[in-house]
C-alpha positions in Angstrom: 0.0 0.1 0.2 1.5 3.3 -0.8 1.7 5.6 2.3 -0.2 8.9 2.2 1.3 12.3 3.7 -0.2 15.8 3.6 3.3 17.4 3.1 6.3 15.9 1.7 9.8 17.9 2.1 12.6 17.1 -0.7 15.4 18.9 1.4 17.1 18.6 4.7 18.1 21.9 5.2 17.1 24.5 7.5 14.3 25.5 5.6 13.0 21.7 5.0 13.7 21.2 8.7 11.5 24.5 9.5 8.8 23.3 6.9 8.8 20.1 8.5 8.4 21.7 12.0 5.6 24.2 10.7 3.8 21.7 9.0 3.9 19.1 11.9 3.0 21.7 14.8 -0.3 22.5 12.6 -1.2 19.1 12.6 -0.5 17.6 9.5 1.1 14.3 8.4 4.7 14.9 7.1 7.5 13.2 5.6 11.6 14.8 4.9 13.6 13.2 2.0 17.0 14.1 2.4 19.8 12.7 0.1 22.9 12.8 2.4 22.5 14.1 5.7 20.5 16.9 7.8 22.4 20.2 7.3 25.1 18.6 4.9 25.0 21.5 2.4 24.4 25.2 2.7 22.8 25.1 6.1 26.4 24.0 7.5 28.5 25.9 5.4 27.3 29.3 6.5 28.7 32.3 8.4 27.1 30.7 11.7 25.3 34.3 12.3 21.9 34.7 13.5 21.4 38.9 12.7 19.4 41.1 11.7 21.3 42.0 8.4 23.1 45.7 9.1 24.1 45.8 5.5 20.7 45.2 4.0 20.2 48.7 5.1 21.8 50.4 2.2 19.8 48.4 -0.2 16.4 49.6 1.7 15.3 46.2 2.7 13.7 47.5 6.0 11.1 44.9 6.2 13.6 41.6 6.1 15.8 43.7 8.8 13.1 43.9 11.0 11.9 40.5 10.3 15.5 39.2 11.3 15.9 41.2 14.2 12.5 39.6 15.6 13.7 36.3 14.4 16.4 36.8 16.5 15.2 38.0 19.7 12.8 35.0 19.7 15.6 32.4 18.8 17.6 33.9 21.9 14.5 32.9 23.8 13.7 29.6 22.4 17.1 28.4 21.7 19.4 29.6 24.5 22.0 26.8 24.3 22.2 27.6 20.6 22.2 31.1 20.1 24.4 33.8 21.8 24.4 37.5 21.4 28.0 38.5 21.1 29.5 41.8 20.1 30.2 43.0 16.6 32.9 45.6 16.3 33.1 47.9 13.3 35.9 50.0 12.5 36.3 53.1 10.5 39.3 54.4 8.9 39.9 57.4 6.8 40.1 55.2 3.7 36.8 53.4 5.0 34.2 53.7 2.0 31.3 54.6 4.8 31.8 57.7 7.2 31.5 57.6 10.8 28.2 59.6 10.6 26.8 56.8 7.9 27.9 53.8 10.2 26.2 55.8 13.6 22.9 56.3 11.0 22.8 52.6 10.1 23.0 51.5 13.4 20.7 53.8 14.7 18.0 52.7 12.3 19.1 49.0 12.9 18.0 49.7 16.7 15.0 51.4 15.7 13.8 48.4 13.6 14.9 46.2 16.3 12.4 48.0 18.9 15.1 49.6 20.7 15.4 47.1 22.8 18.6 47.1 25.1 19.8 44.0 22.5 20.0 46.3 19.8 22.1 49.8 21.1 24.9 50.7 20.2 28.5 52.1 21.6 31.2 54.0 20.3 34.6 52.2 21.7 36.7 54.9 23.4 40.2 55.5 22.0 41.8 54.3 25.2 40.3 50.7 24.6 41.6 50.5 21.3 44.5 48.4 22.2 42.2 45.7 23.7 40.8 45.0 20.0 43.0 41.9 19.0 45.7 43.7 17.5 43.5 45.5 15.1 45.7 48.2 13.2 45.3 51.8 14.9 46.8 53.9 12.1 44.5 56.3 10.5 41.7 54.5 12.9 39.0 57.1 13.0 36.1 55.0 15.3 35.1 52.0 16.3 31.3 51.3 17.2 30.0 48.1 18.9 26.9 46.9 18.8 25.8 43.1 19.1 24.1 40.3 17.0 23.6 36.6 17.4 26.0 33.7 16.5 25.0 29.9 16.2 26.1 26.5 15.3 24.0 26.4 11.9 24.3 22.7 11.5 23.5 22.0 15.1 20.3 24.1 14.9 19.1 22.9 12.0 19.6 19.0 13.5 17.7 20.7 16.6 14.7 22.0 14.2 14.5 18.5 12.7 14.2 16.5 15.9 11.5 19.3 17.2 9.6 18.1 13.6 10.4 14.3 14.6 8.8 15.2 18.3 5.6 16.4 16.8 5.3 13.2 14.4 7.3 14.3 11.2 9.1 11.3 9.5 12.6 11.6 8.1 14.2 9.5 5.2 18.0 9.8 5.2 19.6 8.9 2.9 16.6 9.1 0.4 17.2 10.2 -2.9 13.9 12.2 -4.3 13.5 10.2 -8.2 10.6 11.9 -9.6 7.3 13.2 -8.8 3.5 13.5 -11.0 1.4 16.3 -10.0 -2.1 15.4 -10.0 -5.2 17.5 -9.4 -5.9 15.7 -6.1 -2.2 14.7 -4.9 1.2 14.2 -5.6 3.0 11.0 -6.6 6.4 10.4 -5.3 8.8 8.2 -5.7 12.1 7.9 -4.0 15.2 5.5 -3.6 16.5 4.3 -0.1 18.9 1.5 0.7 18.8 0.4 -3.0 15.0 0.3 -2.9 12.6 2.5 -4.9 9.6 3.6 -2.8 6.5 5.4 -3.5 4.1 8.0 -1.4 1.3 10.4 -2.0 1.1 13.7 -0.7 -1.3 16.7 -0.8 1.7 19.0 -1.5 5.0 18.5 -2.4 7.7 21.3 -0.9 10.7 21.8 -3.0 13.5 22.8 -0.2 16.4 21.9 -2.6 18.2 25.2 -1.8 21.1 25.0 -4.5 19.8 21.8 -6.1 16.0 23.5 -6.3 15.7 23.5 -9.9 17.3 20.2 -10.1 14.5 19.0 -8.1 12.2 20.8 -10.8 13.6 18.7 -13.6 12.1 15.4 -12.0 8.2 16.6 -11.8 6.1 16.2 -14.3 4.3 18.5 -15.4 7.1 21.0 -15.9 6.5 23.4 -13.5 7.7 27.0 -13.7 11.1 27.8 -12.3 13.1 30.7 -11.4 16.5 31.7 -13.3 18.9 32.1 -10.6 22.6 32.5 -9.7 24.3 30.1 -7.2 26.9 32.2 -5.3 29.8 30.4 -3.7 30.5 31.8 -0.2 34.2 30.7 0.9 34.9 30.8 4.5 38.5 30.1 6.1 39.9 28.9 9.3 43.3 30.6 10.9 44.9 30.5 14.1 45.5 34.1 15.6 44.8 36.4 18.6 41.0 37.2 17.5 38.9 36.6 21.0 36.9 40.0 21.7 34.0 39.2 19.4 33.3 39.6 15.6 34.7 42.2 13.5 32.9 43.4 10.4 35.3 44.8 7.9 34.9 46.3 4.8 36.7 45.1 2.0 39.5 47.7 0.7 38.5 47.2 -2.6 34.7 47.6 -3.2 33.3 48.0 0.5 31.8 44.5 0.8 31.4 43.0 4.2 33.8 40.5 5.6 33.5 38.9 9.3 36.6 37.6 11.1 35.2 35.7 14.4 36.5 33.4 17.1 35.3 29.9 16.7 36.3 26.8 18.4 39.9 27.7 19.3 40.4 29.4 15.8 39.5 32.4 13.7 36.6 32.0 10.9 36.8 34.5 8.0 34.6 35.0 5.4 32.5 35.4 3.2 33.3 35.8 -0.3 30.3 36.1 -2.9 31.2 34.7 -6.3 29.2 33.5 -9.1 29.6 29.9 -9.3 29.2 27.8 -12.4 28.7 23.9 -11.4 26.4 21.1 -12.8 26.5 19.7 -9.2 26.5 22.0 -6.4 28.1 18.9 -4.3 31.1 19.9 -5.9 31.4 23.0 -4.4 35.1 24.0 -3.0 36.7 27.2 -2.2 39.3 28.6 -4.4 42.8 29.6 -4.3 41.6 33.3 -5.3 39.1 33.8 -2.9 41.2 32.2 0.0 43.6 34.6 -0.9 41.2 37.4 -1.0 40.2 36.6 2.6 43.8 36.2 4.1 44.4 39.8 2.3 41.4 41.4 4.0 42.1 40.0 7.2 45.9 41.2 7.1 44.7 44.5 6.1 43.0 45.1 9.3 45.0 43.0 11.8 48.9 43.5 11.1 49.6 40.1 13.2 48.6 38.5 9.5 50.9 40.5 7.3 53.7 38.0 8.3 53.5 34.7 5.9 53.9 32.8 8.4 50.7 33.8 10.2 48.6 33.3 7.1 48.3 29.2 7.3 44.9 28.3 6.5 43.9 25.5 8.8 40.7 24.7 6.8 38.3 25.9 4.4 34.6 25.4 3.4 32.3 26.8 0.8 28.5 27.0 0.5 26.3 28.3 -2.0 23.5 30.8 -1.8 20.4 31.0 -4.2 19.9 34.5 -6.0 17.7 35.6 -8.0 19.6 36.3 -11.5 20.4 39.9 -12.1 23.3 42.1 -13.9 23.8 43.9 -10.1 26.7 42.5 -7.9 25.7 39.4 -5.7 26.8 41.6 -2.7 23.8 44.2 -3.6 21.2 42.0 -4.4 17.9 41.3 -2.7 18.0 38.7 0.0 14.4 38.1 -0.1 13.0 34.4 -0.1 11.0 33.3 -3.2 8.0 31.0 -2.5 6.8 29.9 -5.8 3.9 27.6 -6.4 2.9 25.6 -9.3 -0.6 27.1 -9.2 -2.9 29.5 -7.2 -5.8 27.5 -6.6 -5.1 24.5 -4.5 -1.5 24.3 -5.1 0.6 20.7 -5.2 4.0 21.9 -5.2 5.7 24.9 -3.6 9.6 25.7 -4.3 11.7 27.8 -2.0 14.1 30.0 -3.5 17.0 31.6 -1.5 16.5 32.4 2.2 18.4 33.4 5.3 19.7 31.1 8.2 18.2 33.8 10.8 14.5 33.9 9.5 13.9 30.0 8.6 11.1 29.9 11.1 8.9 32.5 9.6 9.9 31.3 5.9 8.3 28.2 6.7 5.3 29.7 8.5 4.9 31.7 5.3 5.4 28.5 3.0 2.5 26.6 5.0 0.2 29.7 4.5 1.0 29.8 0.7 0.0 25.9 0.4 -2.7 25.7 3.1 -5.6 25.9 0.2 -4.3 22.5 -0.9 -4.0 20.7 2.4 -6.9 19.6 5.1 -8.0 21.3 7.9 -6.5 19.4 11.1 -6.3 20.6 14.5 -3.2 22.6 15.5 -0.9 21.1 17.7 1.2 24.0 18.9 2.6 27.3 17.7 6.2 27.3 16.3 7.0 30.3 18.3 6.4 28.7 21.3 8.5 25.6 20.8 12.2 25.3 22.2 14.8 23.8 20.7 18.2 22.2 22.4 21.5 21.1 21.1 22.2 17.3 20.3 
């Protein structure tokens, strides 16, 4: 007998886990298909930040920043062992693209969008304390601002969300390879492979949370659903040893003003990220390039003289992840980070694809997805609200 579910999700990253939790919390039966392991892709290769997105203010993405700050506040409450507030430092030099007044204005607006809570206030680091900032370059330094944002273990957070979904009754098949699906008027027929055997199931709605594989998943669905034209943007991070311990540094690249973070991480320093268009047939093959690693080392050495010595530039490890962005002529750094939710039909949708998305706003993305497909789902008694579900580490 073919198993039947209200919702089947393809993809076990943060958004797949989030949809599973939201759907199970709403009382629906759900199955998640993950081809490798939970958080094996982009959801374990991010900058590990739960933040409002200070830099998104420049592109006028106010609603995204407000939503992100609200979700940060909620996650600090629901997942105190997984999400922590840490100090962020923004050094401003004579050569910095953004002037001190611009940084102050941005941080002031950031605080306003966050509801003027204590967690969102910022301060100016006095000159007398600059020598305590991990050896940062002080020549031509004009000001240092400090605010607080969130840090997490992205993979552990994703696993916690999936466990929450399973505790509410969601089923997980991993490793399980999605083979194909047929969209019908009343349900979706889905085929997947697990442990060498092909299995079939039915769902009222199929959720495509494939991340960088989102359009690859759509290629296996009939009739052919609409898809967005996207770019896969590679974000590279490196780990080095060194003196950075006081907090996270928000560094503006000397060449074009893009943001790079340097942060203490598990006894080392994590530096990232780059944003480079990647042309890959298989997203699983994404790797850091030598050019990107050298770029990050150069930015780090520009701010911290310690790293100008060749012997202090040894990379312990590196990783790269892929972000999904709408195709555009703009630089990847300047493009909108709004999440796209694309359905196959407006009346009783049978398929929804998630394009892009931020780690910070995974919960609201899942709730919006559930609203988008509600016309295609039966009415069930709600079990619990997701903004009341606590999350704990492994």
